[in-house]
Steps between C-alpha positions, in 0.01 A plus 500: 500500500483859356865557605616176348330588168652855513844346568463270203396792286813698595731199437344423162476861403884527524554206265462566132531126422182419689250671252328159467397511863352852498143419379454255790655742735253757396213268583651431836541867583138562386382221729679646799317833465177337603560574868291306740327322211831356380517121471821441691524142408471591126748780555751269668475243212541770244805633687656160490420469127659836418806431712546158330451660150767756587752226573450349158698687241327600175829460307673162444652350799852507353483879480428540868761447773410212728357611827710410810376205705333600827721450796390219739432748780370371829187702452400342171120467500475710812599852385566715202797681346583866559335593166160372626518659846233769425262237364560281806420783737166571310419127509569475873249782577237349261549137625473594868171669427378192313606270786299718742203447267558117501513508882170670502366235268625240750302645784185471280593145407526408868128580527419312179624450141348755279573581129582855588767404760656240267505751216680762718767259619538357142546844353761598756717191431437511118634862487804419725574195281505707184721781629739274697537294181577806303768609756637138501422461870437132425454381852212747565348438161501126553338526857237751358433280200442179702278645766311673219443154354335383832287807498395432143390141589283622788365779285401246238303289747747271677451466876762700686794269618572454868673807644400706204501837669819422690665409162411835360617685805835320498535585131438864582763486773757336266446743220509799745827374646638428151426862396699617798793267390480640151517866616809407710670381190458131586659534850365381831285211606284355231150343550459126453344521148593144426312366807201710404506382142491131613192574699341675208586211270352253748175707513483506121561123481214449747270715288596289199403179682152618585254204499276492200189533708630831640505663159198677360267289275458625157166463324466481126196494278442157330226432245304192617239529221403722222254678729685541830836605645602453856810554700690191624826460687823486313582167666184349338598598145 
């Protein structure tokens, strides 16, 4: 993430027409100096914001030459252009480390679902989603986003779906293989991201259909008389 922000800084610094982006760029560069305390998800989101702002001209559109349409390369969504190769290399190293952390979380989840293990896996996929989206690695960003949604449901109290840990491990494998494809310029065998996404969507649909009695009961205070207040079930209101 630090390398990605630095590369953005160099690119924007060489463009006098991007003065409107510099304040936000300064905030991004300040954030990336936090070292181990840096919020990688926030940094990735800010990177994407700065990059998007840099693509919008501050001058009227008529005064700016139209950008060429991206070529329909076979690696679309799987890799990046030559101008982003350095950022991709930095992302690959960071993402592999995060996936190792997520695997460690799965070992813990095999023994029992704990908030700490869920948070570790969630953070890994959340960061990968942000940086992959910034680099326009849309396949990886989509996989990370959807499995992150499953983790968020469980974190918020839903019972883990059947095959929960296996689904996370398969997501790790697909993202890891997708990173390898990206670093090869989109060449070589690609993981079955579509098949995995169908499984993730089925798990999310199952979570959405949880029976009402499986959901936690909320208690609210209701005044029964001027002198007393007692808690009753929401269903009784």
